[in-house]
C-alpha positions in Angstrom: 0.0 0.0 0.0 2.6 2.5 -1.1 0.3 5.1 -2.7 -0.1 8.3 -0.8 -3.4 10.1 -1.1 -4.4 13.7 -1.0 -8.0 14.8 -0.6 -8.7 18.3 -1.9 -11.6 19.9 -0.2 -12.4 19.1 3.4 -16.1 19.6 3.6 -18.5 16.9 4.3 -17.3 14.6 1.5 -13.6 15.4 1.7 -13.2 15.1 5.5 -15.1 11.8 5.5 -13.1 10.4 2.6 -9.8 11.5 4.1 -10.4 10.1 7.5 -11.8 6.8 6.2 -9.0 6.2 3.7 -6.5 6.8 6.5 -8.4 4.3 8.6 -7.8 1.8 5.7 -4.1 2.3 6.1 -3.2 4.9 3.6 -1.1 8.0 4.3 -3.5 10.8 3.6 -3.1 14.6 3.3 -6.3 16.7 3.4 -6.1 20.1 1.6 -8.3 23.1 1.8 -8.0 26.9 1.3 -10.0 27.5 4.4 -7.3 27.9 7.1 -9.8 27.9 10.0 -11.3 24.6 8.8 -7.8 23.0 8.5 -7.0 24.2 12.0 -10.1 22.6 13.4 -9.6 19.3 11.6 -6.0 19.2 12.7 -7.3 19.5 16.3 -9.6 16.6 15.6 -12.6 18.8 15.6 -15.2 18.0 12.9 -16.8 21.2 11.4 -20.1 19.2 10.9 -22.0 16.4 12.7 -21.7 12.9 11.3 -22.2 9.9 13.6 -19.0 7.8 14.1 -16.6 10.0 12.1 -14.9 12.0 14.8 -13.3 9.0 16.5 -11.9 7.9 13.1 -10.6 11.4 12.5 -8.8 11.6 15.9 -7.4 8.0 15.7 -5.7 8.7 12.4 -4.4 12.1 13.4 -2.8 10.4 16.5 -1.3 7.6 14.5 0.1 10.0 11.9 -1.6 8.6 8.9 -3.7 11.7 8.4 -2.6 15.3 8.2 -4.2 18.5 6.9 -2.7 21.5 5.1 -3.5 24.7 3.1 -0.6 24.1 0.8 -1.1 22.9 -2.7 2.7 22.7 -3.1 2.8 20.2 -0.2 -0.1 18.2 -1.7 1.5 18.0 -5.1 4.8 16.8 -3.7 3.1 14.3 -1.3 0.4 12.6 -3.3 0.3 9.8 -5.8 -3.5 10.0 -6.1 -5.3 13.3 -5.7 -9.1 13.1 -4.9 -11.1 16.2 -5.7 -13.9 16.5 -3.2 -14.9 20.2 -3.4 -18.5 21.4 -3.5 -20.6 22.1 -6.6 -23.5 24.2 -5.2 -26.3 25.6 -7.3 -25.6 28.9 -9.0 -27.6 31.8 -7.5 -30.6 32.5 -9.6 -29.9 29.5 -11.9 -30.4 25.8 -12.0 -26.9 25.1 -13.1 -24.1 23.9 -10.9 -21.4 26.3 -9.8 -18.1 24.8 -11.0 -15.7 27.4 -9.7 -14.5 25.3 -6.8 -13.7 22.3 -9.0 -12.0 24.5 -11.6 -10.0 26.3 -8.9 -8.8 23.0 -7.4 -7.6 21.8 -10.8 -6.0 25.1 -11.7 -4.2 25.3 -8.3 -2.9 21.7 -8.3 -2.1 21.0 -12.0 0.8 23.5 -12.4 2.6 21.8 -9.5 2.4 18.2 -10.8 5.9 17.2 -11.9 5.5 13.4 -11.9 3.1 10.7 -12.8 -0.1 10.7 -10.7 -3.9 10.2 -11.0 -6.3 13.0 -10.2 -9.7 11.5 -9.2 -12.8 13.6 -9.3 -15.4 12.7 -6.7 -17.5 15.9 -6.8 -20.9 15.7 -8.4 -20.5 17.6 -11.8 -22.4 18.1 -15.0 -21.7 15.4 -17.6 -18.8 16.5 -19.8 -16.8 18.1 -17.0 -14.3 15.3 -16.9 -13.4 15.6 -20.5 -12.8 19.3 -20.1 -10.7 18.9 -16.9 -8.7 16.1 -18.5 -7.6 18.5 -21.2 -6.9 21.2 -18.6 -4.7 18.9 -16.6 -2.6 18.0 -19.6 -2.2 21.6 -20.5 -1.2 22.9 -17.1 0.8 20.0 -15.6 4.6 20.1 -16.1 4.5 16.3 -16.2 2.1 16.4 -19.2 0.1 13.3 -20.1 1.4 11.1 -17.4 -0.9 13.1 -15.1 -4.2 11.3 -15.7 -7.8 12.1 -14.7 -10.3 9.5 -13.5 -13.9 10.0 -12.2 -15.1 8.2 -9.1 -18.5 9.5 -8.0 -19.5 9.4 -4.3 -22.7 7.9 -2.9 -22.7 9.1 0.7 -25.9 9.3 2.7 -25.6 11.9 5.5 -25.9 10.1 8.8 -24.4 6.9 7.3 -21.3 8.4 5.6 -18.7 6.2 7.4 -20.5 3.0 6.5 -21.0 4.2 2.9 -17.3 5.1 2.6 -15.8 1.9 4.1 -18.5 -0.5 2.9 -20.1 1.0 -0.3 -22.7 -0.8 -2.2 -20.7 -0.2 -5.4 -17.6 1.5 -6.7 -17.8 3.3 -10.1 -14.7 4.6 -11.9 -14.5 6.4 -15.2 -11.1 5.9 -16.7 -9.2 6.2 -20.0 -6.3 3.9 -19.4 -5.4 0.6 -17.9 -3.0 2.4 -15.6 -5.6 4.6 -14.1 -7.9 1.6 -13.6 -5.0 -0.3 -11.9 -4.3 2.6 -9.5 -7.9 2.8 -8.4 -8.1 -1.0 -8.1 -5.2 -0.8 -5.7 -6.7 2.1 -3.7 -9.9 0.1 -3.3 -8.4 -3.3 -3.1 -9.7 -4.2 0.4 -13.3 -3.3 -0.7 -13.1 -5.2 -3.9 -11.7 -8.2 -2.0 -14.7 -7.9 0.3 -17.1 -8.3 -2.7 -18.0 -4.7 -3.5 -18.9 -4.5 -7.2 -16.2 -2.5 -9.2 -17.7 -0.9 -12.3 -15.4 0.5 -14.9 -16.8 3.0 -17.4 -16.0 5.9 -19.6 -16.0 9.5 -18.2 -19.5 10.6 -19.1 -21.1 7.4 -17.8 -19.3 7.7 -14.5 -20.4 11.4 -14.2 -24.0 10.4 -14.9 -24.3 7.7 -12.3 -24.6 10.0 -9.2 -27.0 12.5 -10.7 -29.1 9.6 -12.2 -29.3 7.9 -8.9 -30.3 11.2 -7.2 -32.9 11.9 -9.9 -34.4 8.5 -9.4 -34.6 8.8 -5.6 -36.1 12.3 -5.8 -38.7 10.9 -8.2 -39.6 8.1 -5.9 -40.0 10.5 -3.0 -42.1 12.9 -5.0 -44.2 10.0 -6.4 -45.4 8.9 -3.0 -45.9 12.6 -2.0 -48.0 13.1 -5.1 -50.0 10.0 -4.0 -50.4 11.8 -0.6 -52.1 14.7 -2.4 -54.5 12.3 -4.0 -55.1 10.5 -0.7 -56.0 13.7 1.0 -58.5 14.5 -1.7 -59.9 10.9 -1.6 -59.8 10.5 2.2 -57.4 7.6 1.9 -54.3 6.9 4.0 -51.0 7.3 2.2 -49.0 5.4 4.9 -51.1 2.3 4.2 -50.8 2.8 0.5 -47.0 3.1 0.8 -46.9 -0.1 2.9 -48.9 -2.0 0.3 -46.7 -0.8 -2.5 -43.5 -1.7 -0.6 -44.2 -5.4 -0.7 -43.9 -5.3 -4.5 -40.2 -6.2 -5.0 -40.2 -4.2 -8.2 -41.0 -1.0 -6.2 -39.6 -1.7 -2.6 -40.1 0.5 0.5 -36.9 2.5 0.5 -37.5 6.2 -0.2 -41.2 5.5 -0.3 -41.9 7.3 3.0 -44.5 10.0 2.5 -44.0 13.3 4.3 -42.5 16.7 4.0 -40.2 15.8 1.1 -36.5 16.0 0.5 -33.9 18.7 1.1 -30.2 18.9 1.8 -27.1 19.7 -0.2 -27.5 17.0 -2.9 -31.0 16.0 -4.2 -32.5 19.5 -4.8 -29.5 21.1 -6.4 -28.4 17.9 -8.3 -31.8 17.4 -10.1 -31.8 21.1 -11.0 -28.2 20.9 -12.3 -29.1 17.8 -14.2 -32.0 19.6 -15.9 -29.8 22.5 -16.8 -27.1 20.3 -18.3 -29.7 18.3 -20.3 -30.9 21.6 -21.8 -27.3 22.5 -22.8 -27.1 19.1 -24.5 -30.3 19.7 -26.4 -32.2 16.9 -24.6 -34.1 19.0 -22.0 -37.4 17.2 -22.8 -35.8 13.9 -21.5 -35.7 15.4 -18.0 -38.8 17.6 -18.1 -40.5 15.3 -15.5 -37.9 16.4 -13.0 -39.6 19.9 -12.9 -42.7 18.3 -11.6 -40.6 16.2 -9.1 -39.2 19.5 -7.8 -42.6 21.2 -7.8 -44.3 18.3 -5.8 -41.5 18.6 -3.3 -42.0 22.3 -2.8 -45.8 21.8 -2.6 -45.4 19.5 0.5 -43.9 22.4 2.4 -46.7 24.7 1.4 -49.3 22.1 2.4 -47.6 21.7 5.8 -48.0 25.4 6.5 -51.7 25.1 5.4 -52.4 22.2 7.7 -51.0 24.1 10.7 -52.9 27.2 9.8 -56.2 25.1 9.5 -55.7 23.7 13.0 -55.4 27.3 14.3 -58.6 28.4 12.7 -57.1 30.1 9.6 -54.4 32.5 11.0 -51.0 32.4 12.7 -51.3 35.9 14.0 -50.9 36.0 17.7 -50.4 32.2 17.9 -47.3 30.3 19.1 -45.9 27.5 17.0 -43.4 24.8 18.3 -41.2 23.4 15.6 -39.4 20.1 16.2 -36.6 19.8 13.7 -34.2 22.1 11.8 -31.9 19.7 9.9 -33.1 18.4 6.6 -32.9 14.9 7.9 -32.1 13.1 11.2 -28.6 12.2 12.2 -27.2 15.4 10.5 -26.7 19.0 11.3 -27.1 20.0 7.6 -29.7 22.7 7.1 -29.2 23.2 3.4 -32.6 23.5 1.7 -34.1 22.2 4.9 -37.9 21.7 4.5 -38.2 22.2 8.3 -36.7 25.7 8.3 -38.5 26.6 5.1 -41.8 25.8 6.9 -40.7 27.6 10.1 -39.7 30.8 8.3 -42.9 30.8 6.2 -45.0 30.6 9.3 -43.1 33.4 11.0 -43.6 35.5 7.9 -47.3 35.0 8.3 -47.3 36.3 11.8 -46.7 33.2 13.9 -44.4 33.2 17.0 -42.1 30.3 16.1 -39.7 28.4 18.4 -37.4 25.7 16.9 -35.5 22.9 18.5 -33.2 20.3 16.9 -30.7 18.0 18.6 -27.8 18.9 16.3 -28.6 21.7 13.9 -29.3 24.6 16.2 -25.9 26.3 15.7 -26.3 26.2 11.9 -29.9 27.3 12.0 -29.2 30.2 14.3 -26.5 31.4 11.9 -28.8 31.1 8.8 -32.0 32.3 10.5 -31.3 34.6 13.4 -34.9 35.9 13.1 -36.3 32.7 14.5 -36.5 31.8 18.2 -34.7 28.6 19.4 -35.4 26.3 22.3 -33.0 24.3 24.3 -35.1 21.1 24.2 -38.3 19.7 22.7 -40.3 20.7 25.8 -38.8 24.2 25.7 -39.7 24.6 22.0 -43.4 23.7 22.5 -43.9 25.6 25.8 -47.1 27.5 25.4 -47.6 26.4 21.8 -50.9 26.4 20.1 -49.7 23.9 17.5 -46.6 21.6 17.4 -45.0 20.6 14.1 -42.8 17.5 13.8 -40.6 18.3 10.8 -37.4 16.2 11.2 -37.9 12.6 12.4 -35.2 12.4 15.0 -35.5 9.3 17.3 -36.1 11.5 20.3 -39.1 13.1 18.6 -40.6 9.8 17.4 -40.5 8.6 21.0 -42.1 11.7 22.6 -44.8 11.0 25.2 -48.0 12.8 24.1 -49.1 13.3 27.7 -45.7 14.8 28.8 -45.6 17.0 25.8 -49.2 18.0 26.3 -48.4 19.3 29.8 -46.3 22.1 28.1 -48.5 23.3 25.3 -51.4 25.8 25.3 -53.4 23.6 22.9 -53.0 20.0 21.9 -52.6 20.4 18.2 -49.9 18.5 16.2 -49.0 18.2 12.6 -46.8 15.2 11.8 -44.7 16.3 8.8 -42.9 12.9 8.6 -45.7 10.4 9.4 -43.4 9.3 12.3 -46.0 9.2 15.1 -48.8 6.8 16.0 -52.0 8.8 15.4 -54.1 6.8 17.7 -51.7 7.2 20.6 -51.8 11.0 20.2 -55.5 11.3 19.6 -56.2 9.1 22.7 -54.1 11.6 24.6 -56.5 14.4 23.5 -54.4 15.8 20.6 -55.8 16.9 17.3 -53.5 15.0 15.0 -52.9 15.9 11.3 -50.4 14.5 8.8 -49.6 14.8 5.2 -51.7 12.4 3.1 -53.8 10.9 6.0 -57.4 11.3 6.9 
């Protein structure tokens, strides 16, 4: 295991990849232009919440296999394989992905590469990016064409990133040479030996795998949420409908949970960037269905606000609302495109007095939405509330006692935005219970 790895970009993907690859026995150097982030990571302090990752980070810092730097010069000298793990956020006011961080990473690293190495893209990018970056590497690198590009998309689920890195369900690599394939087979040798499928493709296919997967998952989520709209109109129960569908092995139950819909840093921006790129390629009609997928997802948030307002007699003015959840999903502190915070800010804009609590995301929520009020616990958030909204399905929220919670509220009204509670238990305790897609 002679290869030394660099990981460029130490955000969620990069820090996870760096720590986990070090845990597999590689010498790893993490690289970032953000000196404060590098200082935190060097102290063993994760700048985000991810279950199980911090012990791995600290263990490999202590044993010397993992280091961090702001120096591209040090990275170029150190690494045999350079993983690009920087973000590709949505451009402001557009659907397209902002590629400046990927381009900056290549432009900073390439002029320093004086020997043979492989640069491996892991960032989620528009199809065609690898072809462009491959040419750029050859132009800028002093070592010329012995600096090769490969593409190796990531498939991390927030809350399960360690498991997904160390025990992935598949590995996909887009390569143009036997040498690049051989290098990546060596990097992932332990996983391949453990039976993880290793799929070798060309550049554009590898680039399309991640966005295609996210488009499919988003479509599945929005499908069951569209059925929830029909169920409400027909007085049917979408949770029973979902359960019945899940037993069909052609459909399955994963990502078929009806509720408030998806958010986070991947699905929303990835499907929009996918649509934008399809338009550039002249095949925008092929992905036109994703516009409705996106629209259904946004409608769930609007419907959540409507249900809460209905329980309060038609107005939020002068009413207190307790919001349970700020992160876009449980086991994460990520608030990017969070449905929970979207609902909370919408209610506040309509005159409601909103207090939010989340087990991990309060710091990020306060920074992004200082106008909201925040509680120190679930009981604190619902104190005096006229309606309670469950918007992120944390385990501690799913296990709340309706009698105990009822002792803190002004009125026993609850809207279950994730279909995570037992309606009969809450109604028996005297609560008016409403949920998306249920009678």
